[in-house]
C-alpha positions in Angstrom: 104.5 7.7 -59.9 104.1 8.8 -63.6 105.1 12.2 -64.9 101.4 13.0 -65.4 100.6 12.0 -61.8 103.5 14.0 -60.5 102.1 17.0 -62.3 98.7 16.7 -60.7 100.1 15.7 -57.4 98.4 13.6 -54.7 94.7 13.5 -55.3 92.2 13.7 -52.5 88.7 13.1 -54.0 86.4 16.0 -53.6 83.0 15.7 -51.9 81.3 15.4 -55.3 83.6 12.7 -56.6 83.4 10.9 -53.2 79.7 10.8 -53.8 80.2 9.3 -57.2 82.5 6.7 -55.8 80.0 5.7 -53.1 77.3 5.5 -55.7 79.5 3.1 -57.6 80.0 1.1 -54.4 76.2 0.8 -54.1 75.8 -0.2 -57.8 78.5 -2.8 -57.6 77.1 -4.2 -54.4 73.7 -4.5 -56.0 75.2 -6.3 -59.0 77.2 -8.7 -56.8 74.1 -9.8 -54.9 72.1 -10.1 -58.1 74.7 -12.4 -59.6 74.5 -14.7 -56.6 70.7 -14.6 -56.6 70.7 -15.5 -60.3 72.9 -18.5 -59.6 70.7 -19.6 -56.6 67.6 -19.3 -58.7 68.9 -21.2 -61.6 70.4 -23.9 -59.4 67.0 -24.3 -57.7 65.3 -24.6 -61.1 67.8 -27.1 -62.5 68.8 -29.1 -59.5 65.9 -28.6 -57.1 67.8 -26.4 -54.6 67.4 -27.4 -51.0 68.7 -26.3 -47.6 72.0 -28.0 -48.0 72.7 -26.6 -51.5 71.6 -23.1 -50.6 73.6 -23.1 -47.4 76.8 -24.2 -49.2 76.3 -21.6 -51.9 75.7 -18.8 -49.4 78.6 -19.9 -47.1 80.9 -20.3 -50.1 80.1 -16.8 -51.3 80.8 -15.2 -47.9 84.0 -17.2 -47.6 85.1 -16.0 -51.1 84.5 -12.4 -50.0 87.1 -12.8 -47.3 89.5 -14.6 -49.7 89.1 -11.8 -52.3 89.9 -9.1 -49.7 93.1 -10.9 -48.7 94.3 -11.6 -52.3 94.0 -7.9 -53.3 96.1 -6.6 -50.4 99.4 -6.6 -52.4 97.7 -4.6 -55.2 96.4 -1.7 -53.1 99.3 0.4 -54.3 97.6 0.5 -57.7 94.1 0.6 -56.4 92.7 2.7 -59.3 93.6 0.4 -62.2 93.0 -2.7 -60.2 89.5 -1.5 -59.3 88.7 -1.1 -63.0 90.1 -4.6 -63.8 88.1 -6.2 -60.9 84.9 -4.5 -62.1 85.5 -5.6 -65.7 86.1 -9.2 -64.7 83.1 -9.1 -62.3 80.8 -7.8 -65.1 82.0 -10.5 -67.5 81.9 -13.4 -65.0 78.6 -12.4 -63.4 77.0 -11.4 -66.7 77.9 -14.7 -68.3 77.3 -16.9 -65.2 73.6 -17.8 -65.7 74.1 -18.5 -69.4 77.1 -20.7 -68.6 75.3 -22.7 -65.9 72.2 -23.2 -68.1 74.2 -24.2 -71.2 76.4 -26.7 -69.2 73.4 -28.3 -67.6 71.7 -28.7 -71.0 74.7 -29.9 -73.1 77.0 -31.6 -70.6 76.6 -33.9 -67.6 73.5 -32.3 -66.2 73.7 -31.8 -62.4 77.4 -32.7 -62.1 78.6 -30.2 -64.7 76.3 -27.4 -63.5 77.4 -28.0 -59.9 81.0 -27.3 -60.9 80.0 -24.2 -62.8 77.9 -23.0 -59.8 80.9 -23.6 -57.4 83.4 -21.9 -59.6 81.0 -19.0 -60.4 80.2 -18.5 -56.8 83.9 -18.5 -55.8 84.9 -16.0 -58.6 82.0 -13.6 -58.0 82.5 -13.7 -54.2 86.3 -13.2 -54.6 85.9 -10.2 -57.0 83.2 -8.6 -54.8 85.4 -9.1 -51.7 88.2 -7.3 -53.4 86.1 -4.2 -54.0 85.9 -2.9 -50.5 89.7 -2.7 -49.8 90.2 -1.1 -53.2 87.5 1.5 -52.7 88.6 2.2 -49.2 92.1 2.9 -50.5 90.7 5.2 -53.2 88.5 7.1 -50.7 91.4 7.6 -48.3 93.8 8.7 -51.1 95.6 11.9 -50.1 94.1 12.0 -46.5 96.3 12.6 -43.5 93.5 12.5 -40.8 93.3 10.0 -38.0 91.3 7.0 -37.0 88.0 8.9 -36.5 88.0 10.1 -40.1 89.0 6.7 -41.3 86.0 5.3 -39.3 83.7 7.7 -41.0 85.0 6.7 -44.4 84.5 3.0 -43.6 81.0 3.8 -42.3 80.0 5.5 -45.5 81.5 2.7 -47.5 79.8 0.0 -45.5 76.4 1.8 -45.7 76.7 2.2 -49.5 77.6 -1.4 -49.8 74.7 -2.8 -47.7 72.2 -0.4 -49.2 73.3 -1.4 -52.7 72.8 -5.1 -51.7 69.3 -4.3 -50.5 68.5 -2.7 -53.8 69.9 -5.7 -55.7 67.9 -8.1 -53.5 64.7 -6.3 -54.4 65.4 -5.7 -58.1 66.1 -9.3 -58.8 62.7 -10.9 -57.8 60.5 -7.9 -58.7 62.0 -6.6 -61.9 64.8 -8.5 -63.6 63.7 -12.1 -63.1 60.0 -11.7 -64.1 60.7 -9.4 -67.1 64.1 -10.6 -68.4 64.5 -14.1 -67.0 67.7 -15.4 -65.5 70.1 -15.3 -68.5 69.2 -11.9 -69.7 68.8 -10.6 -66.2 72.3 -11.6 -65.2 73.6 -10.1 -68.5 71.8 -6.8 -67.9 73.3 -6.7 -64.5 76.7 -7.2 -66.0 76.1 -4.2 -68.3 75.2 -2.0 -65.3 78.3 -3.2 -63.5 80.5 -2.3 -66.4 78.8 1.1 -66.9 79.4 1.9 -63.2 83.0 1.0 -63.5 83.4 3.2 -66.7 81.8 6.2 -64.9 84.2 5.8 -62.0 87.2 5.5 -64.4 86.2 8.4 -66.5 85.3 11.0 -63.9 87.4 10.0 -60.9 90.3 7.7 -61.7 91.5 10.0 -64.6 93.2 11.9 -61.8 94.7 8.8 -60.3 95.9 6.7 -63.3 97.8 7.7 -66.4 96.1 8.5 -69.6 97.3 5.4 -71.4 96.1 3.3 -68.5 92.8 5.0 -68.6 92.4 4.5 -72.3 93.3 0.8 -71.9 90.9 0.4 -69.0 88.0 2.0 -70.9 88.8 -0.1 -74.0 88.7 -3.3 -71.9 85.3 -2.2 -70.3 84.0 -1.4 -73.8 85.0 -4.9 -75.1 83.4 -6.5 -72.1 80.3 -4.4 -72.6 80.1 -5.5 -76.2 80.3 -9.1 -75.2 77.4 -8.8 -72.8 75.3 -6.9 -75.4 75.8 -9.7 -77.8 74.6 -12.1 -75.1 71.6 -10.0 -74.5 70.7 -10.0 -78.2 71.1 -13.7 -78.6 70.0 -14.8 -75.1 66.6 -16.0 -76.4 68.2 -18.2 -79.0 70.7 -19.7 -76.4 68.0 -20.3 -73.9 65.6 -21.8 -76.4 68.3 -24.2 -77.8 69.5 -25.2 -74.4 66.0 -25.7 -73.0 65.0 -27.9 -75.9 68.0 -30.1 -75.2 66.4 -30.9 -71.8 63.2 -32.3 -73.3 62.7 -35.2 -75.6 59.6 -33.6 -77.3 59.1 -30.2 -79.0 58.3 -27.4 -76.6 55.0 -25.6 -77.4 54.7 -23.3 -74.4 57.1 -21.8 -71.9 56.8 -19.5 -69.0 59.3 -18.5 -66.3 57.7 -16.9 -63.3 58.7 -15.8 -59.8 57.7 -19.3 -58.6 58.9 -21.8 -61.3 59.7 -22.7 -64.9 56.7 -23.9 -66.8 57.2 -26.0 -69.9 54.6 -27.8 -72.1 55.8 -30.3 -74.8 53.8 -32.1 -77.4 54.5 -35.0 -79.7 51.6 -36.3 -81.6 48.7 -36.7 -79.2 51.0 -36.7 -76.1 51.0 -33.4 -74.3 53.2 -33.1 -71.2 53.5 -30.5 -68.5 56.7 -29.9 -66.6 57.3 -27.6 -63.6 61.0 -26.8 -62.9 61.9 -29.8 -65.1 59.7 -32.2 -63.2 57.0 -34.0 -65.2 53.5 -33.3 -63.9 51.4 -35.3 -66.3 51.3 -36.9 -69.8 48.0 -37.0 -71.6 48.7 -40.6 -72.5 48.0 -41.8 -69.0 47.1 -38.9 -66.8 43.5 -40.3 -66.5 44.9 -43.1 -64.2 46.4 -40.5 -61.9 43.5 -38.1 -62.0 40.7 -40.6 -61.5 42.7 -42.2 -58.6 43.1 -38.7 -57.0 39.6 -37.4 -57.4 37.0 -40.2 -57.1 37.9 -41.8 -53.7 37.1 -38.4 -52.1 33.6 -38.3 -53.6 32.1 -41.5 -52.4 30.0 -39.8 -49.7 28.1 -37.7 -52.2 30.2 -34.5 -52.2 28.5 -31.3 -53.3 31.4 -28.9 -52.6 35.0 -29.6 -53.2 38.2 -27.6 -52.4 41.2 -28.3 -54.7 44.6 -27.2 -53.4 47.1 -27.1 -56.2 46.1 -28.9 -59.4 46.3 -25.7 -61.4 46.4 -27.7 -64.7 42.6 -28.1 -64.3 42.6 -31.9 -64.7 41.1 -32.5 -61.2 38.5 -29.9 -61.9 37.6 -31.6 -65.2 36.8 -34.9 -63.4 34.9 -33.1 -60.7 32.7 -31.4 -63.2 31.6 -34.8 -64.6 29.6 -35.2 -61.3 26.4 -33.3 -61.7 25.8 -33.3 -58.0 28.9 -31.1 -57.4 27.7 -27.6 -57.1 30.8 -25.7 -56.1 34.6 -26.2 -56.8 37.1 -23.8 -55.3 40.5 -24.1 -57.0 43.5 -22.6 -55.1 46.6 -22.2 -57.2 49.7 -20.2 -56.3 51.1 -19.3 -59.8 48.8 -17.4 -62.1 50.9 -18.4 -65.1 49.8 -22.1 -64.5 46.2 -21.0 -64.7 46.9 -19.1 -67.9 48.6 -22.1 -69.4 45.7 -24.4 -68.3 43.2 -22.0 -69.9 45.1 -21.9 -73.2 47.7 -24.5 -74.1 46.1 -27.2 -71.9 42.5 -26.3 -72.6 41.8 -29.4 -74.6 43.4 -31.6 -71.9 41.2 -30.2 -69.1 38.1 -29.6 -71.2 38.1 -25.9 -70.3 37.3 -26.8 -66.8 38.7 -23.7 -65.2 36.2 -21.5 -67.2 33.2 -23.4 -65.9 30.9 -21.3 -63.7 30.9 -24.0 -61.0 34.7 -23.4 -60.6 36.0 -20.4 -58.6 39.7 -20.0 -59.3 41.7 -18.4 -56.4 45.3 -17.2 -56.9 46.9 -17.7 -53.5 49.3 -19.8 -51.5 47.3 -22.8 -50.2 48.5 -22.5 -46.6 47.8 -18.8 -46.5 44.4 -19.2 -48.0 43.5 -21.8 -45.4 44.6 -19.6 -42.6 42.8 -16.4 -43.7 39.4 -18.1 -43.9 37.6 -16.6 -46.8 34.1 -17.3 -45.6 32.6 -16.1 -48.8 34.0 -19.1 -50.6 33.6 -21.7 -47.9 30.2 -23.5 -47.7 28.4 -23.6 -44.4 29.8 -26.5 -42.4 32.9 -26.9 -44.6 33.8 -28.6 -47.8 32.5 -32.1 -48.5 35.9 -33.1 -50.0 39.4 -31.6 -50.2 41.8 -32.7 -52.9 45.4 -31.9 -52.2 47.3 -32.0 -55.5 50.6 -30.3 -54.8 54.1 -30.8 -56.2 56.4 -33.2 -54.4 58.0 -31.6 -51.2 61.5 -31.4 -52.4 62.1 -27.8 -51.1 61.3 -26.2 -47.7 58.7 -24.0 -49.3 56.8 -27.1 -50.5 57.7 -29.1 -47.4 55.5 -26.9 -45.2 52.5 -28.0 -47.3 53.2 -31.6 -46.1 53.3 -30.7 -42.4 51.1 -31.5 -39.4 50.2 -27.8 -39.3 49.0 -27.7 -42.9 46.8 -30.8 -42.6 45.3 -29.3 -39.4 44.3 -26.3 -41.4 42.8 -28.6 -44.0 40.7 -30.2 -41.3 39.3 -26.9 -40.4 38.1 -26.3 -43.9 36.5 -29.8 -44.1 33.0 -30.9 -43.1 32.6 -33.4 -40.2 31.8 -36.1 -42.8 34.2 -35.0 -45.5 37.1 -36.8 -47.0 40.6 -35.7 -48.0 42.8 -37.2 -50.7 46.5 -36.2 -50.8 48.9 -37.1 -53.6 51.8 -38.5 -51.7 54.5 -39.5 -54.3 55.9 -42.9 -55.1 55.9 -45.6 -52.4 58.6 -47.4 -54.5 60.9 -44.6 -55.6 60.6 -42.4 -52.5 59.2 -44.8 -49.8 60.3 -42.8 -46.8 58.7 -39.6 -48.1 55.5 -41.5 -48.9 55.1 -43.1 -45.5 56.2 -39.9 -43.8 53.2 -38.2 -45.5 50.9 -41.0 -44.2 52.3 -40.6 -40.6 52.0 -36.8 -40.8 48.4 -36.9 -41.9 47.6 -39.4 -39.1 49.4 -37.3 -36.5 47.2 -34.3 -37.6 44.1 -36.2 -36.3 42.9 -38.1 -39.3 42.1 -41.8 -39.9 44.0 -42.7 -43.0 44.1 -45.3 -45.8 47.1 -45.2 -48.1 46.7 -46.6 -51.6 48.8 -46.8 -54.8 48.2 -47.3 -58.5 50.4 -47.8 -61.5 50.8 -44.8 -63.8 53.1 -45.8 -66.7 54.7 -42.4 -66.9 55.4 -42.2 -63.2 55.5 -45.8 -62.2 54.0 -46.8 -58.8 52.3 -43.7 -57.4 50.7 -43.3 -54.0 47.8 -41.4 -52.4 46.4 -41.0 -48.9 42.6 -41.1 -48.3 41.8 -39.4 -44.9 38.8 -38.7 -42.7 38.7 -36.3 -39.8 37.0 -39.1 -37.7 40.0 -40.8 -36.1 38.2 -43.9 -34.9 39.8 -46.7 -36.9 41.0 -46.7 -40.5 39.2 -44.7 -43.1 38.3 -47.5 -45.5 38.0 -46.4 -49.1 34.5 -45.0 -49.7 32.4 -46.6 -52.4 32.9 -45.2 -55.9 30.4 -42.5 -56.7 27.8 -43.3 -59.3 28.5 -41.7 -62.6 25.8 -39.7 -64.5 24.0 -41.8 -67.1 25.1 -39.4 -69.9 28.8 -39.3 -68.7 31.4 -41.6 -70.3 32.5 -44.4 -68.0 35.9 -44.0 -66.2 38.8 -45.5 -68.1 40.7 -46.9 -65.1 39.3 -46.7 -61.6 36.5 -48.9 -60.3 35.6 -50.3 -56.9 37.7 -53.4 -57.4 40.8 -51.5 -58.5 40.4 -49.1 -55.6 40.1 -51.9 -53.1 43.2 -53.7 -54.5 45.1 -50.4 -54.4 45.2 -50.5 -50.6 47.4 -53.6 -50.6 51.2 -53.0 -50.3 53.8 -55.6 -51.0 56.6 -56.4 -48.5 59.2 -54.3 -50.3 57.1 -51.2 -49.9 55.4 -52.1 -46.6 54.2 -49.4 -44.2 56.8 -47.7 -42.0 56.2 -46.0 -38.6 57.8 -42.6 -38.9 57.9 -39.3 -37.1 55.7 -36.7 -38.6 56.9 -33.7 -40.7 56.4 -30.3 -39.1 57.1 -26.7 -39.9 59.8 -26.8 -37.3 61.3 -30.0 -38.6 60.4 -30.6 -42.3 61.7 -34.1 -42.3 60.0 -34.9 -45.6 62.2 -32.6 -47.6 65.3 -34.7 -46.7 63.3 -37.8 -47.4 62.7 -36.6 -51.0 66.4 -35.9 -51.5 67.3 -39.4 -50.3 65.0 -41.1 -52.8 65.8 -44.8 -52.9 67.0 -46.1 -49.6 
């Protein structure tokens, strides 16, 4: 014990300072959970996430909490200064974690390098957070001589503050930090809060526990760490912009990061491309092949009303509007930012389709919208055609939109003579996922006809044409007649459509179990890819 500490004697925190310490516990717990959520969010954006990856990250984080608690045991005799050191390290590691992960992914070996950063970051953050509770418990009990009951009360207060702080962090990340600051600045801002909380504890409480030189050193270290994070906050946009551009071959002309995904639009010459979470959605060089193949097979029975699920880029709506007989199009898109980009940056590509009075744009989850009903938007007797243009089911959230339950809801929105077309991925690159989609739609009570076309940007790409009448196969309907004043289609015609139903032996049909909400098999199919 130093001379200064001997002078002040053993210190038992007053009620006021105990409240300050518990508030620090809550703040640090909130910061810890935000760091982990930031890494999970960025991992999902860069690598696709998935149940296995998420489970490993969460389990690794919890295991690291226990390791951190054990490692700090020999240091509890110097709980005050060690607590400040832990918080300084946590603020730096957590605050820099998202920037490090993003930069490594962009400049080094993509998924491999970022996986290592994710694993190390998770272990360090979990270990440091795990060390907090023993240190804080020691500080709260300093100078106490009471028994087990009082220790239990102290632990209860500490645990309550810790868990409530985690709840606050879990709410602040998706509703405040992520949408307003993004991942890199959001993590850095959290690091600043972490360091400020540590500085408050050091200044107003630990000054009675550690020596003045130690306090000055601790505050200087916190100030240096704080300065580093402030520099990151100032330059985060430049770092993010430079790193992001490294991921795309063409210049980025539009970027949005929403609660749902990262939206990037690139352009080189006449080629405009849309990416969602790094996955290419279309190229204006050849999207007409995809869009015509998606839309027109569903219209052969003279559709007058069409429901589009997904397809927020407006390309499907553009093709539908070429049919003068179509009176009503309901476009359901989850992310309002996609609609905003479609109405601005992609306006030329979709011919301003989403602003046409025949198109009703609905911002909602496709499955939720189908369940609720919305009779004011549904024609009497159901839609004549439903076009399902959703992203590939590489996450559980998307996997539910490729389930028996989802296609059963689609059937309820469809007229008795209506047709459904579903984009189903590549029968060559992801054959199991493609044929799983076919089996799932058939199991939902449809007659189905799978078909595939060549889209140079994507390669071999597949679709499923389905009819709610399960008697036999749903042979491709005749191509609808185009209005006399409309330009002819560039790719699809009756002969191409008929030929598209033929599959070679290397991608032949496979009998598979359907994908359901309870067992989303198709998500694992997407992760396997080639098999």
